[in-house]
DOLUMMI-213553 format. One line per field, with one value per atom (N, C-alpha, C): atom name; residue in three letters; x negated, y negated, z. Coordinates in steps of 0.02 Angstrom, whole numbers. Each point is the difference from the previous one (the first is absolute). Layout:
! DOLUMMI-213553
atom [CA|...] $
res [ALA|...] $
x [X|...] $
y [Y|...] $
z [Z|...] $
***
This chain:
! DOLUMMI-213553
atom [N|CA|C|N|CA|C|N|CA|C|N|CA|C|N|CA|C|N|CA|C|N|CA|C|N|CA|C|N|CA|C|N|CA|C|N|CA|C|N|CA|C|N|CA|C|N|CA|C|N|CA|C|N|CA|C|N|CA|C|N|CA|C|N|CA|C|N|CA|C|N|CA|C|N|CA|C|N|CA|C|N|CA|C|N|CA|C|N|CA|C|N|CA|C|N|CA|C|N|CA|C|N|CA|C|N|CA|C|N|CA|C|N|CA|C|N|CA|C|N|CA|C|N|CA|C|N|CA|C|N|CA|C|N|CA|C|N|CA|C|N|CA|C|N|CA|C|N|CA|C|N|CA|C|N|CA|C|N|CA|C|N|CA|C|N|CA|C|N|CA|C|N|CA|C|N|CA|C|N|CA|C|N|CA|C|N|CA|C|N|CA|C|N|CA|C|N|CA|C|N|CA|C|N|CA|C|N|CA|C|N|CA|C|N|CA|C|N|CA|C|N|CA|C|N|CA|C|N|CA|C|N|CA|C|N|CA|C|N|CA|C|N|CA|C|N|CA|C|N|CA|C|N|CA|C|N|CA|C|N|CA|C|N|CA|C|N|CA|C|N|CA|C|N|CA|C|N|CA|C|N|CA|C|N|CA|C|N|CA|C|N|CA|C|N|CA|C|N|CA|C|N|CA|C|N|CA|C|N|CA|C|N|CA|C|N|CA|C|N|CA|C|N|CA|C|N|CA|C|N|CA|C|N|CA|C|N|CA|C|N|CA|C|N|CA|C|N|CA|C|N|CA|C|N|CA|C|N|CA|C|N|CA|C|N|CA|C|N|CA|C|N|CA|C|N|CA|C|N|CA|C|N|CA|C|N|CA|C|N|CA|C|N|CA|C|N|CA|C|N|CA|C|N|CA|C|N|CA|C|N|CA|C|N|CA|C|N|CA|C|N|CA|C|N|CA|C|N|CA|C|N|CA|C|N|CA|C|N|CA|C|N|CA|C|N|CA|C|N|CA|C|N|CA|C|N|CA|C|N|CA|C|N|CA|C|N|CA|C|N|CA|C|N|CA|C|N|CA|C|N|CA|C|N|CA|C|N|CA|C|N|CA|C|N|CA|C|N|CA|C|N|CA|C|N|CA|C|N|CA|C|N|CA|C|N|CA|C|N|CA|C|N|CA|C|N|CA|C|N|CA|C|N|CA|C|N|CA|C|N|CA|C|N|CA|C|N|CA|C|N|CA|C|N|CA|C|N|CA|C|N|CA|C|N|CA|C|N|CA|C|N|CA|C|N|CA|C|N|CA|C|N|CA|C|N|CA|C|N|CA|C|N|CA|C|N|CA|C|N|CA|C|N|CA|C|N|CA|C|N|CA|C|N|CA|C|N|CA|C|N|CA|C|N|CA|C|N|CA|C|N|CA|C|N|CA|C|N|CA|C|N|CA|C|N|CA|C|N|CA|C|N|CA|C|N|CA|C|N|CA|C|N|CA|C|N|CA|C|N|CA|C|N|CA|C|N|CA|C|N|CA|C|N|CA|C|N|CA|C|N|CA|C|N|CA|C|N|CA|C|N|CA|C|N|CA|C|N|CA|C|N|CA|C|N|CA|C|N|CA|C|N|CA|C|N|CA|C|N|CA|C|N|CA|C|N|CA|C|N|CA|C|N|CA|C|N|CA|C|N|CA|C|N|CA|C|N|CA|C|N|CA|C|N|CA|C|N|CA|C|N|CA|C|N|CA|C|N|CA|C|N|CA|C|N|CA|C|N|CA|C|N|CA|C|N|CA|C|N|CA|C|N|CA|C|N|CA|C|N|CA|C|N|CA|C|N|CA|C|N|CA|C|N|CA|C|N|CA|C|N|CA|C|N|CA|C|N|CA|C|N|CA|C|N|CA|C|N|CA|C|N|CA|C|N|CA|C|N|CA|C|N|CA|C|N|CA|C|N|CA|C|N|CA|C|N|CA|C|N|CA|C|N|CA|C|N|CA|C|N|CA|C|N|CA|C|N|CA|C|N|CA|C|N|CA|C|N|CA|C|N|CA|C|N|CA|C|N|CA|C|N|CA|C|N|CA|C|N|CA|C|N|CA|C|N|CA|C|N|CA|C] $
res [MET|MET|MET|ARG|ARG|ARG|PRO|PRO|PRO|ASN|ASN|ASN|ARG|ARG|ARG|ILE|ILE|ILE|ARG|ARG|ARG|GLU|GLU|GLU|LEU|LEU|LEU|PHE|PHE|PHE|ALA|ALA|ALA|ALA|ALA|ALA|LYS|LYS|LYS|THR|THR|THR|CYS|CYS|CYS|ALA|ALA|ALA|THR|THR|THR|MET|MET|MET|GLY|GLY|GLY|TRP|TRP|TRP|ILE|ILE|ILE|ALA|ALA|ALA|LEU|LEU|LEU|ASN|ASN|ASN|SER|SER|SER|THR|THR|THR|TYR|TYR|TYR|SER|SER|SER|ALA|ALA|ALA|GLU|GLU|GLU|LEU|LEU|LEU|MET|MET|MET|GLY|GLY|GLY|HIS|HIS|HIS|ALA|ALA|ALA|GLY|GLY|GLY|PHE|PHE|PHE|ASP|ASP|ASP|THR|THR|THR|VAL|VAL|VAL|VAL|VAL|VAL|VAL|VAL|VAL|ASP|ASP|ASP|LEU|LEU|LEU|GLN|GLN|GLN|HIS|HIS|HIS|GLY|GLY|GLY|PRO|PRO|PRO|LEU|LEU|LEU|TYR|TYR|TYR|LEU|LEU|LEU|ASP|ASP|ASP|ALA|ALA|ALA|ALA|ALA|ALA|VAL|VAL|VAL|PRO|PRO|PRO|LEU|LEU|LEU|LEU|LEU|LEU|GLN|GLN|GLN|ALA|ALA|ALA|LEU|LEU|LEU|SER|SER|SER|SER|SER|SER|THR|THR|THR|PRO|PRO|PRO|ALA|ALA|ALA|MET|MET|MET|PRO|PRO|PRO|MET|MET|MET|ALA|ALA|ALA|ARG|ARG|ARG|CYS|CYS|CYS|SER|SER|SER|ASP|ASP|ASP|ASN|ASN|ASN|ASN|ASN|ASN|PHE|PHE|PHE|PHE|PHE|PHE|GLU|GLU|GLU|ILE|ILE|ILE|ASN|ASN|ASN|LYS|LYS|LYS|LEU|LEU|LEU|LEU|LEU|LEU|ASP|ASP|ASP|ALA|ALA|ALA|GLY|GLY|GLY|ALA|ALA|ALA|TYR|TYR|TYR|GLY|GLY|GLY|ILE|ILE|ILE|ILE|ILE|ILE|CYS|CYS|CYS|PRO|PRO|PRO|MET|MET|MET|VAL|VAL|VAL|ASN|ASN|ASN|SER|SER|SER|ALA|ALA|ALA|GLU|GLU|GLU|GLU|GLU|GLU|ALA|ALA|ALA|ALA|ALA|ALA|ARG|ARG|ARG|PHE|PHE|PHE|VAL|VAL|VAL|SER|SER|SER|TYR|TYR|TYR|LEU|LEU|LEU|ARG|ARG|ARG|TYR|TYR|TYR|PRO|PRO|PRO|PRO|PRO|PRO|LEU|LEU|LEU|GLY|GLY|GLY|GLN|GLN|GLN|ARG|ARG|ARG|SER|SER|SER|PHE|PHE|PHE|GLY|GLY|GLY|PRO|PRO|PRO|THR|THR|THR|ARG|ARG|ARG|VAL|VAL|VAL|SER|SER|SER|PHE|PHE|PHE|ALA|ALA|ALA|ALA|ALA|ALA|GLY|GLY|GLY|ALA|ALA|ALA|ASN|ASN|ASN|TYR|TYR|TYR|ALA|ALA|ALA|GLY|GLY|GLY|GLU|GLU|GLU|ALA|ALA|ALA|ASN|ASN|ASN|ASP|ASP|ASP|ASN|ASN|ASN|ILE|ILE|ILE|LEU|LEU|LEU|GLY|GLY|GLY|PHE|PHE|PHE|ALA|ALA|ALA|MET|MET|MET|ILE|ILE|ILE|GLU|GLU|GLU|THR|THR|THR|ALA|ALA|ALA|GLU|GLU|GLU|GLY|GLY|GLY|MET|MET|MET|ALA|ALA|ALA|ASN|ASN|ASN|LEU|LEU|LEU|ASP|ASP|ASP|ALA|ALA|ALA|ILE|ILE|ILE|ALA|ALA|ALA|ALA|ALA|ALA|THR|THR|THR|PRO|PRO|PRO|GLY|GLY|GLY|LEU|LEU|LEU|ASP|ASP|ASP|GLY|GLY|GLY|ILE|ILE|ILE|TYR|TYR|TYR|VAL|VAL|VAL|GLY|GLY|GLY|PRO|PRO|PRO|ALA|ALA|ALA|ASP|ASP|ASP|LEU|LEU|LEU|THR|THR|THR|LEU|LEU|LEU|SER|SER|SER|LEU|LEU|LEU|HIS|HIS|HIS|GLN|GLN|GLN|GLY|GLY|GLY|ARG|ARG|ARG|LEU|LEU|LEU|PRO|PRO|PRO|PRO|PRO|PRO|GLY|GLY|GLY|PHE|PHE|PHE|ASP|ASP|ASP|ARG|ARG|ARG|GLU|GLU|GLU|GLU|GLU|GLU|PRO|PRO|PRO|GLU|GLU|GLU|MET|MET|MET|ILE|ILE|ILE|ALA|ALA|ALA|ALA|ALA|ALA|LEU|LEU|LEU|GLN|GLN|GLN|THR|THR|THR|ILE|ILE|ILE|VAL|VAL|VAL|ALA|ALA|ALA|ALA|ALA|ALA|CYS|CYS|CYS|LYS|LYS|LYS|LYS|LYS|LYS|ASN|ASN|ASN|GLY|GLY|GLY|LEU|LEU|LEU|ARG|ARG|ARG|ALA|ALA|ALA|ALA|ALA|ALA|LEU|LEU|LEU|HIS|HIS|HIS|CYS|CYS|CYS|GLY|GLY|GLY|THR|THR|THR|PRO|PRO|PRO|ASP|ASP|ASP|TYR|TYR|TYR|ALA|ALA|ALA|ALA|ALA|ALA|LYS|LYS|LYS|ALA|ALA|ALA|ILE|ILE|ILE|GLY|GLY|GLY|TRP|TRP|TRP|GLY|GLY|GLY|PHE|PHE|PHE|ASP|ASP|ASP|MET|MET|MET|THR|THR|THR|THR|THR|THR|VAL|VAL|VAL|GLY|GLY|GLY|GLY|GLY|GLY|ASP|ASP|ASP|ALA|ALA|ALA|ARG|ARG|ARG|PHE|PHE|PHE|LEU|LEU|LEU|ALA|ALA|ALA|ALA|ALA|ALA|ALA|ALA|ALA|ALA|ALA|ALA|GLY|GLY|GLY|ALA|ALA|ALA|ALA|ALA|ALA|VAL|VAL|VAL|ALA|ALA|ALA|GLY|GLY|GLY|PHE|PHE|PHE|ARG|ARG|ARG|LYS|LYS|LYS|LEU|LEU|LEU|THR|THR|THR|ASP|ASP|ASP|GLY|GLY|GLY|ALA|ALA|ALA|SER|SER|SER|THR|THR|THR|LYS|LYS|LYS|ALA|ALA|ALA|GLU|GLU|GLU|LYS|LYS|LYS|GLY|GLY|GLY|ALA|ALA|ALA|TYR|TYR|TYR] $
x [810|-29|-47|15|-45|-71|-40|-54|-36|-56|-62|-51|4|-24|-70|-40|-66|-16|27|-17|-12|37|1|-51|-29|-44|-78|6|-69|-6|61|-7|-23|5|-17|-65|-31|-64|0|51|8|-1|-30|-3|65|13|78|-28|38|18|43|-15|58|-9|71|21|13|8|1|69|32|65|-33|11|12|65|24|49|68|36|69|61|-18|55|-12|89|18|-36|15|-5|-83|-41|-59|-28|36|-23|17|76|-10|-27|-19|-57|-68|-7|-65|-6|66|22|0|25|6|-77|-43|-58|-49|14|-52|-42|-8|-27|18|-28|8|36|-35|44|5|50|-8|11|-48|-1|32|59|16|-45|-16|-49|20|-2|24|-46|-62|-59|-7|-22|2|49|31|70|28|58|22|72|7|44|18|54|-3|55|20|51|58|30|70|-24|-46|-20|-22|-24|-38|49|48|44|45|21|10|-47|-55|-57|4|-6|-8|65|54|52|-13|-13|-11|-71|-40|-63|31|40|39|18|46|13|-44|-75|-17|-65|-41|-53|-55|-7|-52|23|-51|12|0|53|1|-44|-41|-39|-1|-43|1|-65|-15|-54|24|1|5|-17|10|-18|-58|18|-61|19|-25|2|41|69|59|36|40|50|72|16|59|5|-51|3|-7|-47|3|38|30|59|49|14|52|-6|-68|-30|23|-9|8|64|44|70|33|-20|-3|-8|-29|-17|-76|-46|-70|-33|-25|-15|-84|-31|-67|-22|-20|-21|-75|-32|-60|-4|-48|-11|-65|14|-73|-36|-60|-47|-8|-13|-8|-75|-8|-62|-48|48|-21|41|-36|44|47|13|49|81|-28|46|8|-30|47|33|-23|48|59|8|74|36|-39|34|33|-37|18|79|-3|42|72|-7|52|31|-30|18|39|-1|8|70|41|43|-42|39|-32|18|-66|-43|-61|5|-95|17|53|-1|38|19|53|53|17|33|61|49|80|33|38|57|50|20|48|-5|-19|-5|50|30|61|-5|-34|37|-53|-58|-40|33|40|26|47|26|47|-38|-49|-38|-66|-17|-61|24|71|24|13|23|14|-67|16|-41|-81|21|-54|-33|31|-30|-52|25|-25|-78|4|-44|-51|30|-53|-62|-29|-50|-34|-5|-35|-13|62|4|-47|40|-29|-86|-18|-82|-7|-75|-13|-65|-27|-61|-19|-57|-25|-48|-2|-33|-68|-60|-62|-22|-9|-1|-45|-36|-28|-68|-65|-56|12|56|5|27|59|13|-24|-62|-59|-74|-1|-18|18|64|48|33|-39|42|-1|-48|19|36|7|35|92|-5|69|8|-29|-2|37|-33|8|55|49|71|32|11|68|58|36|65|-4|-69|-8|-4|32|-4|-58|-16|-52|-24|-48|-26|12|19|1|-44|-23|-63|25|-10|16|-42|-43|-65|-18|61|-12|-25|59|-27|-46|-18|-67|-75|15|-51|-5|35|-8|-19|35|-20|-76|-28|-66|-50|19|-44|5|67|-9|2|30|29|-48|-82|-38|10|49|40|57|29|73|29|75|51|18|33|15|-3|36|0|-59|-15|-27|-74|-33|-69|-49|-62|-46|-71|10|-78|-13|-64|-25|31|-20|30|68|53|66|17|-33|14|-5|-65|-36|73|10|53|59|17|72|-32|-54|-4|-23|-26|8|62|62|58|38|-15|2|-24|-59|-27|21|21|30|81|24|78|-9|-59|-7|-11|-38|-45|65|43|73|59|-1|60|38|-14|48|-10|51|5|-25|-42|-27|46|1|59|-36|-12|-27|44|-3|40|-52|10|-39|56|-34|23|9|-13|-20|4|25|12|-77|-43|-63|-47|20|-44|52|52|27|-18|-13|-14|-84|-39|-72|8|50|25|8|37|30|-74|-35|-73|-41|3|-32|44|44|12|92|25|56|50|47|69|77|-28|73|-44|25|-17|69|-6|35|-14|25|-13|23|45|27|77|31|59|35|67|46|-27|-2|-29|-57|-41|-66|5|57|9|28|53|37|-51|-24|-48|-68|-18|-49|43|44|37|29|21|38|-71|-54|-76|1|-18|-18|53|64|46|-20|17|-30|-68|-49|-71|0|42|-12|50|66|25|-49|-22|-44|-45|-26|-53|29|61|11|37|12|46|-52|-69|-33|-4|-11|-15|57|62|64|11|-23|10|-35|-66|-47|37|19|28|53|40|56|-1|-57|-26|-31|-25|-19|46|57|40|62|1|30|-20|-74|-23|-26] $
y [-899|77|14|42|41|0|-38|-3|55|-9|80|-26|60|-3|-9|38|22|-69|-25|-80|-40|11|-56|26|93|-24|1|5|-13|-87|-33|-74|-14|39|-25|31|32|27|68|40|65|59|40|73|31|45|35|82|25|66|37|68|9|77|36|56|32|70|23|57|-8|45|50|76|32|62|9|22|-7|28|-25|9|-38|-22|-51|-43|-51|10|43|7|-15|36|-15|-77|-32|-50|-68|19|-39|17|51|16|-48|3|-33|-72|-34|-51|-29|34|-24|10|44|14|-56|-63|-58|-14|24|5|-80|-53|-51|2|51|20|75|35|55|16|45|16|58|-8|56|31|73|15|32|-23|32|22|-11|27|76|-3|68|46|-52|30|45|53|42|-65|-44|-41|-38|-19|-46|-56|-39|-44|3|49|25|16|22|12|-76|-35|-51|-57|9|-54|-6|71|-2|-9|25|-13|-85|-37|-53|-37|25|-31|23|56|20|-48|-22|-44|-60|-17|-72|-16|63|-6|2|5|-9|-81|-6|-54|-5|72|0|-24|-24|-34|56|5|77|-43|63|-4|58|25|39|13|66|3|41|-29|3|76|33|52|-6|-73|-20|-64|-32|-66|-31|13|19|-48|-44|-57|32|51|22|25|45|14|-49|-69|-41|-43|-29|-33|34|79|20|5|3|9|-77|-47|-73|0|28|-13|23|61|44|-21|-56|-37|17|25|-3|-84|-6|-68|-3|52|5|70|-27|74|17|56|10|57|-22|33|37|73|35|3|7|10|-63|-56|-50|-16|4|-8|-51|-66|-51|-55|-47|-77|-5|36|-3|46|67|25|-35|-27|-43|-45|-41|-51|22|67|26|-5|47|8|-48|-52|-73|-28|19|-31|41|46|51|-26|-22|-2|-105|-29|-65|-10|-42|-36|-49|-13|-57|-65|-41|-16|39|41|19|85|17|78|24|62|10|45|11|38|-7|40|-16|-12|-44|-11|33|30|55|31|-31|26|19|56|43|-1|49|-7|-59|-20|-35|-93|11|-73|-17|58|-27|27|57|26|-48|-51|-28|-74|-18|-55|-54|-66|-34|-39|-14|-29|46|56|51|-33|5|-29|-63|-43|-56|27|30|4|68|42|61|-5|-43|7|-46|-25|-10|55|39|40|73|32|62|8|43|32|57|-17|48|22|61|26|43|5|33|42|60|63|14|-18|14|59|47|77|38|-29|25|-36|52|-45|-61|3|-50|-58|21|-69|-29|38|-38|-39|25|-39|-58|-2|-65|-35|17|-27|-89|-19|-75|-29|14|-7|11|63|9|-48|-7|-51|-70|-13|-67|-26|66|-2|-29|-59|-62|44|-15|18|65|38|65|-11|24|-12|28|55|56|50|40|58|55|71|47|45|24|59|74|30|72|44|17|15|82|44|57|2|-26|-4|-39|-54|-43|39|40|37|55|49|45|-26|-76|-25|-22|-35|-41|60|63|56|45|-4|50|78|-2|65|36|-45|15|13|-38|-27|26|29|26|-63|-3|-51|-4|-55|-6|-77|-24|-51|-11|-61|-8|17|-44|37|-28|23|-10|-1|12|5|-61|-27|-58|-60|47|-29|-13|42|-14|-60|2|-71|-59|5|-49|-25|45|-12|-23|6|-27|-69|-9|-73|-34|28|-35|-40|55|-13|-56|9|-71|-52|-8|-67|-22|34|-23|-31|34|-18|-61|-21|-63|-58|22|-46|-37|53|-29|-1|-34|-2|65|46|73|34|38|44|72|20|70|55|46|52|66|43|56|74|51|61|29|22|28|53|48|62|1|-38|0|-79|-16|-67|-27|46|-10|-43|34|-28|-55|-1|-59|-63|0|-37|-32|38|-8|-45|6|-14|-75|-11|-62|-48|41|-49|-3|32|-18|-45|-15|-62|23|56|9|-30|-18|-30|40|62|34|86|42|59|64|48|63|43|24|29|83|12|58|-7|54|20|56|-12|69|48|18|75|40|-62|32|-10|-61|11|59|15|74|54|6|60|4|-52|-17|21|-33|13|66|29|85|21|11|48|-10|-78|8|11|18|23|75|24|84|17|-41|15|0|-60|-5|54|32|41|80|9|66|-8|-47|-4|5|-26|-5|105|8|66|71|-27|64|61|-34|53|31|-44|26|75|-13|33|54|1|53|56|-34|32|50|-30|24|62|-7|63|48|0|40|48|-50|22|54|-27|47|69|14|65|37] $
z [29|-16|59|29|64|-1|20|0|8|-48|-3|70|52|47|-6|-56|-6|-41|-32|-4|66|43|63|34|-1|35|-39|-54|-46|12|0|12|74|39|52|21|-56|13|31|14|47|-21|5|-46|3|-49|14|-16|40|-1|-55|-24|-57|9|-4|1|-69|-9|-51|-16|-40|-8|-59|4|-48|7|56|7|-25|-25|-20|31|64|44|44|-21|32|84|20|82|5|-26|12|-40|-32|-19|50|33|64|60|8|49|6|-79|-23|16|-23|6|51|66|65|40|-20|37|9|-34|20|-64|-58|-57|-31|-18|-27|-74|-24|-73|0|-46|-7|-68|-43|-77|-13|-59|-13|-59|-3|-59|-52|-45|-71|-49|19|-26|25|63|12|50|18|46|-54|28|-48|-12|-27|-3|-55|-21|-57|11|-55|10|39|-12|27|89|9|71|35|-32|25|28|-36|3|77|17|80|32|6|41|14|-49|-7|49|-17|56|66|4|66|26|-32|42|12|-48|-1|79|36|52|61|-17|55|-14|56|-5|-53|-18|-58|-70|-38|-60|-43|-50|-41|-57|-18|-59|-32|-64|-45|-32|-1|-56|-38|-93|-45|-25|-48|-19|-59|-18|-66|-19|-32|-21|-44|13|-39|2|-34|-3|22|-21|-1|85|34|71|39|-22|58|-2|-44|-6|48|-6|33|79|21|65|28|-40|42|4|-64|16|54|20|56|62|0|72|18|-41|16|2|52|15|-25|-22|-36|-26|-49|-38|8|12|-14|-63|-57|-47|-8|-17|-6|-62|-5|-40|-47|21|-32|-32|-61|-12|-47|-18|-28|17|-3|13|-59|-57|-41|33|28|36|66|40|59|-19|-53|-27|-27|-24|-35|75|34|76|23|17|34|-49|-52|-65|19|19|13|84|38|59|0|-36|4|-63|13|-56|-22|-53|-44|33|-15|-45|20|73|13|-14|-36|-26|-41|-10|-40|39|60|39|-28|-12|-26|66|-3|56|-1|54|15|57|50|77|28|-7|6|89|25|66|54|-40|54|-13|-47|-3|54|48|70|47|4|56|15|-46|16|22|-14|13|-53|6|-45|-39|-60|-30|-20|-21|-13|-53|-55|-66|1|55|13|32|29|63|-12|-34|-17|-25|-40|-10|39|59|54|44|7|62|-26|-61|-24|-3|33|-10|-49|-21|-66|31|10|26|-62|-38|-45|19|-4|32|-55|55|-26|8|-37|27|-59|-42|-52|-2|-38|-17|-37|-68|-41|34|53|46|24|25|58|-68|-55|-52|-10|0|-10|40|79|58|2|-43|15|-54|-51|-41|33|14|39|55|43|63|-29|-62|-12|-44|4|-35|15|-24|33|23|50|33|20|20|26|84|44|67|37|-24|26|-29|37|-28|42|-23|53|-23|43|-6|7|-54|7|10|78|-2|-15|-3|-49|-58|-52|-52|-39|63|-23|5|58|9|-58|-14|-47|-70|-20|-58|-7|64|-12|11|26|18|-52|-35|-56|26|65|36|48|7|34|67|20|80|-5|54|-4|16|-40|35|54|21|70|31|46|40|51|35|39|-12|-61|-21|49|10|38|-33|-62|-58|19|-7|-14|-69|-45|-59|-16|37|-16|55|59|52|-47|-40|-43|-56|-23|-42|12|76|21|15|22|25|-66|-40|-59|-35|11|-22|58|48|67|-34|-8|-14|-78|-46|-69|13|44|42|12|58|34|-35|-68|-23|-55|-19|-44|38|66|41|0|-5|5|59|13|80|-26|24|1|36|-13|39|-21|55|-11|27|-34|28|52|55|47|27|31|37|60|46|79|25|55|11|7|29|24|-57|-53|-67|-39|30|-38|25|78|44|-15|-18|-45|-66|-25|-60|-7|69|-6|38|26|16|-58|-48|-64|-33|17|-48|-29|6|-35|51|-47|30|4|-21|15|-18|50|-6|14|-31|3|44|68|56|-18|-48|-11|-34|-14|-26|44|-25|43|-21|-44|-19|51|-3|30|75|13|76|26|-39|3|9|-36|-17|61|25|48|68|8|59|20|-55|-2|22|-45|14|68|29|60|49|0|37|7|-48|6|17|-11|1|83|43|51|47|-24|15|-6|-46|2|27|29|41|60|19|89|0|-49|16|-25|-20|-30|68|64|40|33|-8|9|-49|-61|-49|-5|33|7|60|51|44|-8|-26|-29|-51|-33|-52|40|56|33|50|19|45|-54|-57|-47|-2|14|-4|57] $
***
């Protein structure tokens, strides 16, 4: 089986960088996969994608150096199995609020006797190489998302879940939930209480031998999070990159041509 590069980086005590896909475009997926990210995640929770769109995106990522991963829309056996069979080397599960939910998630990732994943690796049986069934349990990554007040209250129990590889923090939802809407949602939190919450999650991960991952909005904040002890950070996604670059290009053009436009208008009169 093709090794999981993210596991190799973690074993070497090296941090990893993650990209995000929300656009239903295999061309975009290839661009993201060749951009230098260690892994790229196909987002089925908030991206306008579902399984029929996710499969070709995972295929496109498989032709790049980035490890293909996916965020499922829910802690759902059917969907998680489908994503793994399609070639995802890791799953991020949103809204995990208890140890019971975390254990159920882990069981969907692993073949017996470690879990209840059903055998039928359609695409991945040849895309990942020989002996997939024998090596998948040791290669597939599972990250439970902590993004609610309930999840934070049960953090220690979730982090102690056997077979869980890491915790992925959704800072926007976590902020909304912890502060009941008193703080606006968003990435790259600077509030002391939110930074403390992030560092509490890192400590729980270290205590239980898990990897801590954080969704970030900028490279600067992602690097800061690595300094706090996070092992993997997301520094952006295709839709945000496209919107930011397009906006910056138009703004630059407007700034450079503002004087010319004014002169042209005067000349017309």
